C-alpha positions in Angstrom: -89.8 2.0 -49.8 -92.5 -0.5 -48.6 -92.0 -2.1 -45.2 -91.7 -5.9 -45.6 -90.2 -7.1 -42.4 -92.8 -8.2 -39.9 -91.2 -6.4 -36.9 -91.0 -3.2 -38.9 -94.6 -3.6 -40.0 -95.7 -4.0 -36.3 -94.0 -0.7 -35.5 -95.7 1.1 -38.4 -99.1 -0.4 -37.4 -98.7 0.6 -33.7 -97.8 4.2 -34.8 -100.8 4.3 -37.2 -103.1 3.1 -34.4 -102.1 6.1 -32.4 -102.6 8.5 -35.3 -99.0 8.8 -36.5 -97.7 7.8 -39.9 -94.1 6.9 -40.0 -91.9 5.9 -42.9 -89.5 3.1 -42.1 -86.3 3.0 -44.1 -84.1 -0.1 -44.4 -80.3 0.0 -44.5 -79.0 -3.5 -45.7 -75.6 -2.8 -44.1 -77.2 -2.4 -40.7 -78.0 0.3 -38.1 -77.2 -1.9 -35.1 -75.1 0.8 -33.4 -75.9 4.5 -32.9 -72.8 5.4 -35.1 -73.9 3.1 -37.9 -77.4 4.5 -37.7 -76.2 8.1 -37.8 -73.8 7.4 -40.7 -76.7 5.6 -42.7 -79.3 8.3 -42.2 -76.9 11.2 -42.4 -77.4 12.9 -39.0 -75.4 13.6 -35.9 -75.3 10.7 -33.4 -77.1 12.7 -30.8 -80.2 12.4 -33.0 -80.2 8.6 -32.8 -82.5 7.0 -30.1 -81.0 4.1 -28.2 -83.7 1.9 -26.8 -82.1 0.2 -23.8 -83.8 -2.4 -21.7 -82.7 -2.8 -18.1 -84.5 -4.3 -15.1 -85.6 -2.4 -12.0 -86.3 -4.5 -9.1 -86.3 -7.5 -11.5 -88.8 -6.0 -13.9 -87.9 -4.8 -17.4 -88.0 -1.1 -18.2 -87.0 0.9 -21.3 -84.6 3.8 -21.3 -84.5 6.0 -24.4 -81.1 7.7 -24.6 -79.3 9.8 -27.3 -76.8 7.9 -29.4 -73.9 10.1 -28.2 -74.7 9.6 -24.5 -74.1 6.9 -21.9 -76.9 5.9 -19.6 -76.4 6.7 -15.9 -77.9 3.6 -14.2 -78.2 5.6 -10.9 -80.4 8.1 -12.6 -82.5 5.4 -14.1 -82.9 3.8 -10.7 -84.0 7.2 -9.2 -86.5 7.7 -11.9 -87.8 4.2 -11.8 -87.7 3.8 -8.1 -85.4 0.8 -7.5 -82.4 -1.1 -8.1 -81.2 -1.3 -11.7 -79.9 -4.6 -13.3 -78.7 -5.7 -16.7 -81.3 -7.4 -19.0 -79.9 -10.2 -21.1 -80.9 -10.8 -24.7 -83.7 -13.3 -23.7 -85.2 -10.8 -21.3 -85.0 -8.0 -23.9 -86.7 -10.2 -26.6 -89.3 -11.5 -24.1 -90.3 -8.1 -22.9 -90.2 -6.2 -26.2 -90.6 -8.9 -28.9 -87.6 -7.5 -30.7 -83.8 -8.4 -30.8 -81.1 -6.2 -29.3 -80.0 -3.6 -31.9 -83.5 -3.4 -33.2 -85.7 -2.5 -30.2 -88.1 0.3 -31.1 -89.1 2.9 -28.5 -92.8 1.6 -28.6 -94.9 -1.3 -29.9 -93.5 -3.7 -27.4 -94.8 -7.2 -26.6 -95.7 -6.0 -23.1 -96.5 -2.7 -21.6 -93.1 -1.4 -20.2 -92.3 1.6 -18.1 -90.4 3.9 -20.4 -88.0 6.8 -19.5 -86.8 9.3 -22.0 -83.6 11.2 -21.6 -84.3 14.9 -21.7 -81.5 15.6 -24.2 -83.6 13.9 -27.0 -86.3 16.7 -26.6 -83.8 19.3 -27.9 -84.0 18.1 -31.5 -86.7 18.7 -34.2 -86.6 15.0 -35.1 -84.8 11.9 -34.0 -84.2 8.5 -35.5 -85.1 5.2 -33.8 -84.9 1.5 -34.6 -88.0 0.0 -36.2 -87.8 -3.6 -35.0 -84.6 -4.8 -36.6 -81.0 -3.9 -36.8 -81.6 -2.7 -40.4 -84.8 -0.6 -40.1 -85.2 2.9 -38.7 -87.7 5.7 -38.7 -87.7 9.5 -38.0 -90.0 10.9 -35.5 -90.6 14.2 -33.5 -89.5 13.9 -29.9 -93.0 14.9 -28.6 -94.4 12.0 -30.6 -91.7 9.7 -29.3 -92.8 10.6 -25.8 -96.5 10.2 -26.6 -96.2 6.8 -28.4 -93.8 5.3 -25.8 -95.8 6.6 -22.9 -92.5 7.7 -21.6 -91.6 10.2 -19.0 -88.9 12.7 -19.8 -86.1 12.6 -17.1 -82.4 13.1 -17.0 -80.7 9.8 -17.8 -77.4 10.7 -19.4 -74.1 10.3 -17.5 -72.2 13.5 -17.2 
């Protein structure tokens, strides 16, 4: 299926520029939540990547967390080296260029520190948003780390 949405095309182009071909799939009913995305693609929720934007010392950062996990803000603060705050929709869109529910793990409007929960590395492939709440793509966790420039750390609440 050809990519037609400009946001999804940006994600494909960013991956291609780094030597990775990805196939974006559109689900008209939406993949806004991890559960919706897992149901749409037919995988377990643990294989869905949630791209969460928070602030650390007032600056936006990205946390990539498995769909079945809850981010532990204390762990993110330890990894990022500061106090964690919530990012509102305007901060998310301004920092990434994408709406909440469609933030991809890379191809952001600005270079953002990215932290990847270690649990995502246990899978052969994972699924992530491709710029909209309806577009997703499958990727190997090693490529997710490489393209996001992320650092693998524990982020999931126990």
